[in-house]
C-alpha positions, 0 to 999 in steps of 0.5 A: 500499500505504501509503494502505491502511494509513494509511486502516485506522489512520484508521478504527481510530482513529475507531472507538476515539474514537467508542466512548470518547466514547459511554462517557464519563459526565458527572458528575451534578449535585446539586440537593438542598440538603441534599446539596450542603451536606453535601458542601461542609461535609465538604470545608471540614472536611477543608481546615480540618484539612489543607488550604488553609484551614488552610495559609492560617490558619496562615500568616496567624496566624489564631486563634479561632472564625469564623462565615461565611455562604457561598453556593455556585453553579454548578460549586461555585464560592463566590459570596458570603461574609458574616462573621457573627461572630468572636472576632477584633476586627480586621476586616482579618483577618476580611475577608482570610479572607473574600476567601480563602474567595471564591476556593475552589471545591468538588468538587460539581456543582450544578444550573445556576442554583441557589444554596446558602447555609449557615452555617459555623464555622471553628475555629482554634487 
């Protein structure tokens, strides 16, 4: 009797697992350059106002305008960051912020193997 019940539970579990897996949706990747850049810039805007970027800038006393070329690759990972210009004359601060940006990951699924390079200006008060 216990074997029959165990077998029934196993069959029910297998059916539930199979249907859950079948209906699970993958996040669709975006290949349009404009869409990816728009999403990433919106996330940078938010992070600069109330997220990790603001926290980093505040804790490291970063002030002024910083312009960077940022490249985002697979799974929203930052691939490269190049400092274009900044109000800060200290390269050490500029490079530390650049290194921080390289650790960031954005919530966007990009087409595999594609790179999306854009310029972004950070303003810190």
